[in-house]
C-alpha positions in Angstrom: 0.0 0.0 0.0 1.3 3.4 -0.9 2.6 5.5 2.1 0.8 8.8 1.9 1.2 9.9 5.5 5.0 10.6 5.1 4.8 12.4 1.8 4.4 16.0 3.2 7.2 15.4 5.7 9.5 14.5 2.8 8.8 17.6 0.8 7.7 20.5 3.0 11.3 21.7 3.4 11.2 22.4 -0.3 8.7 25.2 0.3 10.1 28.2 2.2 6.7 30.0 2.5 5.3 27.2 4.6 7.6 28.2 7.4 6.2 31.7 7.8 3.6 32.9 10.3 0.3 34.8 9.5 -1.2 36.9 12.3 1.3 35.3 14.7 0.1 31.8 13.8 1.8 29.1 11.8 0.5 29.3 8.2 -1.9 26.6 7.1 -2.2 27.1 3.4 -5.4 25.5 2.0 -5.9 27.7 -1.1 -4.0 25.5 -3.6 -6.8 25.4 -6.2 -6.3 29.1 -6.6 -2.5 28.9 -6.7 0.0 26.4 -5.3 3.2 27.3 -3.6 6.5 27.0 -5.3 9.4 24.6 -4.4 12.9 25.8 -4.1 13.8 24.2 -7.4 11.3 26.4 -9.3 12.4 29.5 -7.4 16.0 28.9 -8.0 15.4 28.0 -11.6 13.9 31.4 -12.4 16.6 33.1 -10.3 19.4 31.2 -12.2 18.0 32.3 -15.6 17.5 35.9 -14.6 21.0 36.1 -12.9 23.2 34.2 -15.3 21.8 33.7 -18.8 18.9 36.1 -19.5 18.5 36.9 -23.1 15.8 37.0 -25.8 15.3 33.7 -27.5 15.3 32.2 -31.0 16.7 35.2 -32.8 20.1 35.7 -31.2 23.4 34.2 -32.4 25.3 34.9 -29.2 26.0 32.4 -26.4 23.4 33.7 -23.9 20.6 33.7 -26.5 21.5 30.1 -27.3 21.5 29.1 -23.6 18.1 30.8 -23.0 16.6 29.2 -26.2 17.7 25.7 -25.2 16.3 26.1 -21.7 13.0 27.5 -22.9 12.5 24.9 -25.6 13.5 22.3 -23.1 10.6 23.4 -20.9 8.3 23.0 -23.9 9.6 19.4 -24.5 9.1 18.5 -20.9 5.4 19.5 -21.1 5.0 17.5 -24.3 6.6 14.5 -22.7 4.6 14.9 -19.5 1.2 14.9 -21.2 1.9 12.5 -24.1 1.9 15.0 -27.0 3.4 13.6 -30.2 5.9 16.4 -30.5 6.9 19.7 -28.9 5.3 21.6 -31.8 1.9 20.6 -30.4 2.6 22.7 -27.3 1.9 26.4 -27.5 3.0 28.5 -24.6 0.3 30.9 -23.4 -0.3 33.3 -20.5 -2.3 30.5 -18.7 -5.4 28.4 -19.2 -7.6 31.4 -19.8 -5.3 32.7 -22.5 -5.1 29.2 -24.1 -8.9 28.9 -24.3 -9.2 32.4 -25.7 -6.7 31.4 -28.4 -8.8 28.4 -29.5 -12.1 30.4 -29.3 -10.7 33.2 -31.4 -8.4 31.4 -33.9 -10.5 28.2 -34.3 -13.9 29.6 -33.5 -13.8 32.6 -35.8 -12.7 30.3 -38.7 -15.2 27.5 -38.1 -18.3 28.6 -36.2 -21.4 29.8 -38.0 -24.9 30.9 -37.0 -26.0 27.2 -37.2 -23.4 25.9 -34.8 -23.3 25.1 -31.1 -20.6 25.0 -28.5 -21.3 22.5 -25.7 -19.9 23.3 -22.2 -21.0 22.2 -18.7 -22.5 23.9 -15.7 -19.4 23.3 -13.7 -17.1 25.3 -15.9 -14.8 28.0 -14.7 -15.7 31.4 -16.3 -12.6 31.0 -18.5 -14.3 28.1 -20.3 -17.6 29.9 -20.7 -17.0 33.6 -21.5 -14.5 33.2 -24.4 -17.1 30.9 -26.1 -19.9 33.3 -25.4 -17.8 36.1 -27.0 -17.0 34.3 -30.2 -20.5 32.7 -30.5 -22.0 36.2 -30.1 -19.8 37.4 -32.9 -20.5 34.4 -35.2 -24.2 34.0 -34.3 -23.6 30.6 -32.7 -24.8 29.5 -29.3 -23.4 28.1 -26.1 -25.3 25.2 -24.4 -24.6 23.9 -20.9 -24.8 20.3 -19.8 -26.4 19.9 -16.4 -24.7 19.0 -13.2 -26.3 16.6 -10.7 -26.8 17.5 -7.0 -23.9 15.3 -5.9 -21.6 17.4 -8.1 -21.2 14.8 -11.0 -21.9 15.6 -14.6 -25.3 14.4 -15.8 -24.1 11.9 -18.4 -27.6 11.3 -19.7 -28.1 15.0 -20.4 -24.6 15.1 -22.1 -25.7 12.4 -24.5 -29.0 14.1 -25.1 -27.2 17.4 -25.9 -24.9 15.7 -28.3 -27.8 14.3 -30.2 -30.0 17.3 -30.1 -27.5 20.1 -30.8 -24.8 18.3 -32.8 -22.2 20.7 -31.4 -19.1 21.6 -33.3 -17.0 22.0 -30.1 -17.4 20.3 -26.7 -15.4 22.1 -24.0 -15.3 20.8 -20.4 -13.2 20.8 -17.3 -11.2 17.7 -16.5 -11.5 18.4 -12.7 -13.8 21.0 -11.1 -12.1 23.8 -9.1 -15.3 24.2 -7.0 -16.6 20.6 -6.6 -13.4 18.7 -7.0 -15.2 16.4 -9.4 -13.0 14.4 -11.8 -14.9 14.1 -15.1 -14.7 10.9 -17.2 -12.7 12.8 -19.9 -11.8 9.9 -22.0 -15.4 8.7 -22.3 -16.7 12.3 -22.9 -14.1 12.8 -25.7 -15.1 9.6 -27.4 -18.8 10.4 -27.3 -18.1 13.9 -28.7 -15.9 12.6 -31.4 -18.6 10.0 -32.4 -21.0 12.9 -32.7 -18.6 14.8 -35.0 -17.4 17.4 -32.5 -13.9 18.6 -31.5 -13.0 18.6 -27.8 -11.2 21.0 -25.5 -10.4 19.8 -22.0 -9.5 22.4 -19.3 -6.9 20.6 -17.2 -6.1 23.5 -14.8 -7.1 21.4 -11.8 -5.9 18.1 -13.2 -2.3 18.8 -14.0 -1.2 19.3 -10.3 -3.0 16.2 -9.1 -2.9 13.2 -11.5 -1.3 11.8 -14.6 -2.5 13.1 -18.0 -2.1 11.4 -21.4 -3.8 13.3 -24.2 -3.5 10.3 -26.6 -5.4 8.2 -24.1 -8.0 10.9 -23.5 -8.5 11.4 -27.3 -9.0 15.2 -26.9 -8.2 17.7 -29.7 -7.1 20.5 -27.3 -5.9 20.4 -23.7 -5.1 23.5 -21.7 -3.4 24.0 -18.3 -1.6 26.6 -16.3 1.7 26.6 -14.4 0.9 28.3 -11.1 -1.6 25.7 -9.9 1.0 23.0 -10.6 3.9 24.4 -8.4 5.1 26.5 -11.3 5.1 30.3 -12.2 2.2 32.6 -12.7 1.5 34.1 -16.1 2.5 30.9 -18.0 0.4 28.0 -19.3 0.1 25.9 -22.4 -2.3 24.8 -25.1 -1.9 21.3 -26.5 -3.5 20.9 -29.9 -3.4 18.1 -32.5 -0.9 19.1 -35.1 -3.2 18.9 -38.0 -5.8 21.1 -36.3 -3.2 23.7 -35.2 -1.8 23.9 -38.7 -5.3 24.6 -40.1 -5.9 27.5 -37.7 -5.0 31.1 -38.5 -2.9 33.0 -36.0 -4.6 34.9 -33.3 -2.1 37.6 -32.4 0.3 39.3 -34.8 3.9 40.5 -34.2 7.4 39.3 -34.0 8.3 35.6 -33.8 5.0 34.3 -35.4 6.2 35.4 -38.8 8.6 34.1 -41.5 8.7 37.2 -43.6 6.9 40.6 -43.5 6.5 43.1 -46.2 3.9 45.8 -47.0 2.6 43.5 -49.7 1.9 40.7 -47.2 3.1 38.5 -44.4 4.1 34.8 -44.4 3.4 33.1 -41.0 5.8 30.9 -39.1 5.3 27.2 -38.5 4.2 25.5 -35.3 4.4 26.2 -32.5 5.7 29.8 -33.1 2.7 30.8 -35.3 0.7 31.3 -32.1 3.5 32.9 -30.0 3.7 36.5 -31.0 6.3 38.7 -29.2 8.8 37.9 -26.5 7.4 35.1 -24.3 7.6 34.6 -20.5 11.0 32.9 -20.8 11.8 32.3 -17.2 8.2 31.0 -16.8 8.6 28.4 -19.6 11.9 27.2 -18.0 10.4 27.1 -14.5 7.3 25.2 -15.6 9.5 22.4 -16.9 11.3 22.4 -13.6 8.0 22.2 -11.7 7.0 19.1 -13.8 10.4 17.6 -13.0 9.8 18.2 -9.3 6.3 16.7 -9.5 7.6 13.6 -11.3 10.4 13.3 -8.8 7.9 13.2 -5.9 5.7 10.9 -7.9 2.3 11.8 -9.6 0.7 8.6 -8.3 1.9 9.4 -4.7 0.5 12.9 -4.9 -2.9 11.7 -6.1 -3.1 9.0 -3.5 -2.1 11.4 -0.7 -4.7 14.1 -1.8 -7.4 11.4 -2.1 -6.7 10.4 1.5 -6.8 14.0 2.6 -10.2 14.5 0.9 -11.6 11.4 2.7 -10.2 12.6 6.0 -11.7 16.1 5.6 -15.1 14.8 4.6 -15.1 12.5 7.6 -14.0 15.2 10.1 -16.4 17.9 8.7 -19.2 15.4 9.1 -18.9 15.7 12.9 -19.7 19.5 12.8 -23.4 20.5 12.9 -25.0 22.3 10.0 -22.0 21.8 7.7 -23.0 20.8 4.2 -20.3 19.6 1.7 -20.8 20.8 -1.9 -19.6 18.1 -4.2 -19.6 14.5 -3.3 -18.4 12.8 -6.5 -16.8 9.4 -6.0 -13.6 10.7 -7.7 -12.3 14.1 -6.6 -9.1 16.1 -6.6 -8.0 17.8 -3.4 -10.9 20.2 -3.2 -13.6 20.4 -0.4 -16.2 23.1 -0.7 -18.8 23.6 2.1 -21.5 25.8 3.4 -22.9 26.3 6.9 -26.5 27.2 7.4 -27.0 30.8 8.4 -23.3 31.8 8.1 -21.7 33.7 5.2 -18.6 32.1 3.7 -16.7 35.4 3.7 -17.3 35.8 7.5 -16.0 32.3 8.1 -13.0 32.8 5.9 -12.1 36.1 7.6 -12.2 34.4 11.0 -10.1 31.5 9.8 -7.5 33.9 8.4 -7.2 35.4 11.9 -6.1 31.9 13.0 -3.5 31.5 10.2 -5.7 29.4 8.0 -5.8 30.4 4.3 -8.9 29.3 2.5 -11.0 30.7 -0.5 -14.5 32.0 -0.2 -17.1 33.1 -2.8 -18.1 31.8 -6.3 -14.6 30.6 -7.3 -15.2 31.9 -10.8 -18.1 29.4 -11.3 -21.1 31.7 -10.8 -23.4 29.7 -13.2 -22.7 26.6 -11.1 -23.5 28.5 -7.9 -26.8 29.7 -9.4 -27.7 26.2 -10.4 -27.0 24.9 -6.9 -28.8 27.8 -5.2 -25.7 29.1 -3.4 -26.0 32.9 -3.8 -23.1 33.6 -1.4 -20.9 30.8 -2.8 -18.9 28.4 -0.6 -15.9 28.2 1.7 -13.3 26.1 -0.1 -10.4 24.2 1.3 -8.0 22.8 -1.3 -5.0 20.6 -0.8 -1.5 20.0 -2.3 1.2 17.4 -2.0 2.6 19.3 1.1 -0.7 19.5 2.9 -0.9 17.4 6.1 -3.8 15.8 8.0 -2.8 17.9 11.0 -3.3 21.0 9.0 -6.8 19.9 8.1 -7.5 19.1 11.7 -6.3 22.5 12.7 -8.5 24.1 10.1 -11.6 22.3 11.2 -10.9 23.2 14.9 -10.6 26.8 13.7 -13.8 26.5 11.7 -15.7 25.2 14.7 -14.4 28.2 16.7 -15.5 30.6 14.0 -19.0 29.0 13.9 -19.3 29.5 17.7 -18.3 33.1 17.3 -21.0 33.7 14.6 -23.8 32.1 16.5 
């Protein structure tokens, strides 16, 4: 049986921020679904680049430019290897998942959507996988249709099948794992059903990449997006995976340097993949650091991280069940390290503020999933605890003791 109890003890020293105090109390950081903390390897990797070999990439003939280019493109190759892409040219560096989804919505959507078309999403989507589709659909006269979510936080698979048949969508875009509910969707099966119905698929892996193994070939998706900062990497850097043939058929989204082969006032010839979609100077240290973050995760062991976080979720559910009036939002059988809850008669923000005073960092509100909150009748949102590889059971216990104290103060 995999030893999950000792995992945090092995790695917590890699995270300097976990040693600090907040309001005079030892920090308990349970806001990892918003952004995970960074190990020393990532911190030092960015520092090393900025200190010793910073230069612009691809275009320079000098030594520093060559070092920076090799390191940046090495980060791209690490991402490709990590998710099972067929080549690094299928990995487009973006500003994050939001930027990646906007790229597909604008470059693919403008070229392919018409007034007769539908984009299928789900009620559990982050705003980043709703609004870009609404924008391009409004422009093209197409429509966005949501698939229902059941009360237990799982996707209504019968309604998904009905929507495929009724609407014949051109694109199906859905979250691999929910940032609010923790639900892990059956992505492989959903992609297969969508493909059989003639649709392309985009999977938002923002909450999947930090928690479990991903293989885009096994999933059978056409696009996959994720962001670095939720997976122990830098902010402002993510990626889009796309099937090579589809990416080659798409026009560029942004124009400028790097995405061109030749420019004249008579016309412009665009660059090949992946550079066609990477206009301007990229987040070089971010691309390098994201590769280092994946190295760190693989060194720890993706399976060990997933097993550890699964045990934490089970422990949190059990412990919260002892508190009166606590209702857990999202009880899917397969979850990432996310536990959302509400307490009758108490506002999540008030609870979160009182927890912060005790050194406990949690998230409150709609978590950028307002349509889901409307569907579940949660006008004030939820209080969300979210876990990482370095989270301990003792931290969860301390958070629940603090939560009980806050509840008593608000009664």
